[in-house]
N, C-alpha and C positions, 0 to 999 in steps of 0.2 A: 373602497378607497377613493371612488371618484368624487365624493363629495368634498375631498380636501384637495386632491392634486389636479382637478380639473382646471385650475387657473395657471399652472405652470407645468407643461408637459415637454418643453423643448430640451430638458436636460437628456430626455431618453434618445435624442437624436444623434448624440455624439458621445465619445468617451472623454472623461475628464482630464486624461493624461495625453490627449491629442488636440491640437489647435485646428483652426478652420483650414489651414494649408496642409493639414496631415503630418505637420512636424510635431515630435514628441515633446511634451512639457514635463520637464524633470520635476519630480516632487521632492519637496523638502519638508517632511512632516515634522511638527513640533515635538520637541522632545517629551515623551509621555511620563506621567507620574500619577499616582493615585491608587486608590483601592484595588481595583481591577487589574492594574498593571502590576501590583505586588504579587497578586495571586498568580497572574501569568508567569511571573519570574519563577515563583516556586514550582509550577507545573513543568517549566521549561527545564529546571534543574533536574527534576526527577525523570523526564522523557529523555532529555539528552545523555544523562548518566547511563540509563539502560540502553540506549542506542549505541555509545561507545563501549560500554562493557559488554554488550552482546556477543561479539566475536569470541571473547574469552571465557564466557559462561559455558558450563559443561552439565549435561544431564546424563546420568550413568556412563560417563566418560565421552559422550557424544555431543556435537554443537548444539547449543540452544536453537540456533537458526542457521542454516546453510540453504542457498539456492543456486546450487552449482548446475547452471543451465549449459555450460560448455560440455560438461560429462554426463549431463541428465541425472544428476544425483541431488536429491533435496532431503534435508533433515529438518523437520519442524518439531520443536519441543523435545529434542532428543530421539525421535522416531523417523526412521528413513523411509522415504517414498520414492519410487521409481516411475518412469513413464507408463509401465504397466498398471499403475494405480491411478491413471487418468480420471476413472470415475470418481475417485475419492478427491483428487485435486480440483477437479471441475466443480465437484459439490461444495467444496470449501470455497471456492471463488464465488459461486452463486450465493452461498450463505454470507459470505462477507458483503457482497453488493446489496443484498436485501437488507442486512443489517444498516449499512450506509443510507439506504432509501429510508428505512424506518426513522433512523436516527434523524435525517434531515427533516422528514415530515413533522417530528415532533420539535427537535431544538434547532432547525435552521442549520446554518454553517458554523456551528459551534467547533466542529472538528477543524476548520480552515483556521479559525482564530487562535485556537488552543493547543492543537496538537500536530497539525501538518507540517512536516520537517521543513518546507519551504518558508513558512511563516516563522517558524521557531529560529531557524538560521538568519532569516533576513531582518526580522525585527528585534530579536533578543540577542543576536551575537553581532552581525555585521553592522547593523546600525548602531549598536551600542559602542562599538569601536569606532565609528565615524563621530558619533557624539563626543566621545572621549578625546578624539584627536583635534577635530575640526570645529567642535561646538555645536551649539543648537542651530535651529533652521536658518535664521537670519544670518548668524556668522557664517554658515557654510555657503549661503547665497553670495555674501560679499567676498569670501574666499574664491569661489568660483569665477566671480567676475572680475577679480584683481589681476594685476599682471603677474608674470611668472618671477617672482622675487624668491629670495632664500626661504622666507616663511612659508609661502605656498608649496615650494619645491619639498622641503623637508617634510611638511604636513602630509601632502599627497604621497610622497614616496613612502613613508612611514606607514600610512593607512593602507596602501595596496600591497606593501611587503606582508603586513600582518594578514590581509586578504588572502594572499597566495599561501600562506603558512597554514591558515584553517582550511583553504581549499585541499591542500595536500593532505591535512589529517582526515578531512571527510571522505576523500577519494580512497585513502587506504581503508578507511572503515568500510566502504562500500565493496571494495575488492575482497576484504575478509569474509563479507557475507556471501560473496560469489564463489571463491575458490578455498575459502577455509584460512583461519589465522596463521597455521603452520606453514602453508604455502606462501603467505604474503612475508612472513618472517624470512623465509629462504630466498624469495624474490628481492628483497630490499638488501639481503646480505650478499647477493651476487653483483658482478658487474652487469651492466644493461645489456651487453652483447649475448650473455649466456642465456637470457630469457627475455628476447627483444619483444615478443607478442605481450608478454605481461608487463613490461616496462612501458610500452606504448599505451597499453590500457590505463595504466596509472596516469600518463600524461594527458591522455584524452579526458578522464574523469577529472582530472585537477582542472584543465582549460575550461571545461564546461561548467563546473561548480563557480570557478572565479568569475567567468563571463555573467552567469546568471546573477550571482550576488553582487557583483560590482557595477554591472551595467543593465541587464535585463530586468531584474528585480521584480516590481509589483505587476510587470506585464506577464510574467509566468502566471499569475493568478487571473488577470483580466481578458488576456488573449489566448493563451495556451491551454489552460486548464479547463476541461469540459464541466468540472463539477459546478461551477458558478452558473452555467447556462442550463444545468438540471433542476435549479431550485425553481425556475418558471414552472415547471411540470409538477415539482413535489411539493412546493410550499402552499399552504392555503391560509385562510384568515386566522386558523387556530394555531398555526406554527409559531414557536417562540423565536423571534428575531430581535436583533438590535433596532429598536424603533424609537422615533421621535413621537411625544405625545402631543400632536396637533391641537388637540381640544384645550389642552392647558397652555400651550405656547403660542398659539395664534390668537389674534394678530401680533406679529413680532414687531419689534422697533426698539429704538435707543430709549434709554431712561430720561425722562424729563421732569422737571420741577413743576409741582402743582398739577400734574397729570393724573386724571382719575383711573385708579388701578383698575377699574371694571372695563375700561375700553381698550386695554392692551393685555396682551398674554405675557407669560414669564420669559419668552424668549427676547433677549436684548439684542439680537442679530450681531453678536460679537464675532461670529464666525470661527471661533476657536475650535468648534468642532470639525470644521472643514481644514483648518489648518494642522490639526492633530492627525488626520486621517492618512494612512500610508498609501492609499490608492487614489487620494485626491477628490473624493466625493462629497457631496453635502448630504448627510444623513437625513436632513429635513425634508427632502424630496420623497423619502420612503424607500422601501426595499430595492436595491439595486444589485445587478449581478456582479459589479465590482466590491461590493461590501464583504469582507471576510469575517465579519463580526469579532474584531480585535478588541474592542470595548474602549479604544484611546478616545473616541468621542464621548463616551459615557464619562470617563474620569475628567476631561476637559470641561464639558457642561456642568458635572457636580462641583467642581472648584469655582466656577462662576456662580453657581447658584448660592453657594455657600457665602460668597462675598456681598451678594446683594440680598441676604436674607430671605431667600426663597427654598422651598423644600428641593431637595435633590431628587433625582430620577426623572428629570424632564426628558432625557434620553435613557432609556433602560432596556433589560431584557423584557420583552412582552410580546403577546401576539396582537395583530391587528384588531382582532375582535376584542381584547382585553384594553387596547388603546381607545377605541371607538366606544365601547358600551360599558367598560369596566368590569365585564366578565371574562375570565379566562379559564376555559377547560381544555386540558391537554388531550383527554382520551375521547375519541371519537370513531366512527365507524370504519373509517380508513385506517386509522391506526390499530384498530382491532384486527383488521383483514391482514395487515402486514405482519402483525405479531403472530397471528395464527400460521401463516406461511412460515415465518422465521422459526417458530417453534417445531413445525415439521420437518424444516430442513436439518435444524440441529439434531433432532431426533434421529433422521436418517444417517447423518454423518457419523454420529456416535455410534450407530448400529453397524455401519460399514467399517469404522475403524476397529470397533471391537471384534468383528468377525473377519478381520483381514488376516490371511495367511501369511505365514513366515516365509514359505516358499512359493515362487510363481513359476509355473512350467508350461511352456508353449510347445506343444507337439505336433508336427507335420510331415505327412508323407513326402518322401523325397520327390522333388518335381521331375516328371517326364519318366519314371520308374514304373514298371508292372510288378506284379507278383512273380516270385522264382518258386519253382517245385524242386525241393531238395531231394537227392538220392534216398533218402529214407521215407519218401512219401509227404513229408511236410511241406506246408506252404509258407514262404517268408516274403516279408515286406520291409523296405527300407525306409527309416524315419530320421529326421532331423528333430532336435529339440534345443530349446533355449530354457535354461534353468537359473533363476534369480534367487539368491540367499539374501533376503531382506533383513536378516538379524546382523548383529555385531559379533557373532561368533563363527568360527569355521565350521562347516558341516561336511559329513561324509554320508552321501545318500546312495540307496540301491533302488532300482525299479523292479516291480513285480507286476504281473497280471492278475488282477483281483477277480476278474470273471472268467478266466480260462485256466484253471490249476495245470491242465496239461500242456499248456503253452510255455514257452520260454523267451528270454530276451537275451540279445548277445550285443554288448557295446563293442564298438570298434575301439580297441585299446583296453584299459583297465575295465574290470567289471563294477568298480565303485566310482562314484563320482565326488571328486573333492572340490568343493566351493568354499573360496575364502570369503571372510565376513564382508557383507555389503558389496558384493559383486556377482558376476554373472559368467557362466560358462556355456558352451555349446557342445553337444553331443551328437554322435552318429550311431545308430544301432539297428539292429534287426529284430522283428518280432516274429516268432515262428509258432504256427498253430497246426494241429494234426488235421489232415485233410477232411476226416470224417467229423470233426467238430464244427465244420462249418455247414450249416443248412441252408445258407443263401450266398449268392456271390459276394455280398458286402455285409460285414458284420461289425459291430461296434465292440470295441475293446477298452477296458478300463486300466489304465496304468496308475499304480500307486507308488509315490516316492516316499521310502521309509528311511529312517535312520538306523545306525548300527543297533540301538537298543528296540527297534522294531516301531518306533512311533511314526503313525502316518502324518506326513507333512503337507502333503497336496495329493489330490486325486484328478486325473485329466482322463477324459474320454476322446478317442480317436477311431478313424475309420480303418478297417483291413479289408483288403481285396483278395479274392481267390478265383478259381476258374468257374466257368460257367456249369450250373447244373444240368 
């Protein structure tokens, strides 16, 4: 890129939305329209429909997605996961991040422009409301600069009232993913005082979403989100980005009569690509961390090219290699390496999920206790156990000693363990072994957790202590 950008590198010393004094420059992007924008509208309708319908969707009677961090219960695609499934959850997270890395290496920030909730809500919902009430960019500037008359008050008031309404809707949706749609319905049907923490949570989420979409806006992408900064390490000359064809566009300049077409590029320096950008950058400078690949500049430029009878695509999806040499190959050694790693992770994840037990048991010897020698000569040890039922059905379990048929187990309380669906119980019990069965001071015992029908649900190994030989 040095051959093109060497003459103008000053843009990298500052952010387009901040002036020399550090004061924010408010962005008024031109109202987008065009082929890519229409496609983004269709994608947005699909994705937001899934987002808002998600809390109501059920798989085998269970939530489509539940991330209850408060009670440490997680349901993904109708399958429950517990903190004890940390390995699987961690592997899911690693797999997701590797996928994001691979996706970014190949397609740049396509996620940001087409699927990120921040972009979808900001550009396809809240700005649409703003265009509808206040008009296009120039009309918005005039309105903000005008005095507070009736026209400005009712337009601003209506806009922010709708903003608040959408923020409330989004906050309730997020809360439904956190605590479940049934709990949200119960929450909104009660007075705030009966569930103050839940009510304050909704107020907090509403305030955050309103502040982000009404004021913070593009700074969430350019200042807060780390994903844009990652592209410096992930993108290469083969990555597909929203790029300006400098070979075709330079030298740029206004259209003049009787000018030799060979002395000027196709870019007429109209700056509509800059005016259309929701983060305020000039895409002609090249790939920048502020660019979210929303394609607004592509539509704006294509519209101009059609008007001046030039081919469209002066700004388009392409790699730097493709823009420079006219050759674009997506697959390379780095993509191959990431693909292999991703395939291995997906295979491991599928294997762990397929072999995941329906019952998770943790057995520990009671802290601070020694063995006890019973009157009948048996040795007993006291244990604590946590047993988790990961299914959506109630279970009644019994424990058996699989490797000591002469031994016995005595629960403190009932001899059966009843565990409600998707819940956990704690039990205290004794394991008793004949003294002659112990050939060492410490022996390993295998505990089997069985259903009434005799199906083994989980096998756990623990340590048993006896007298010195």
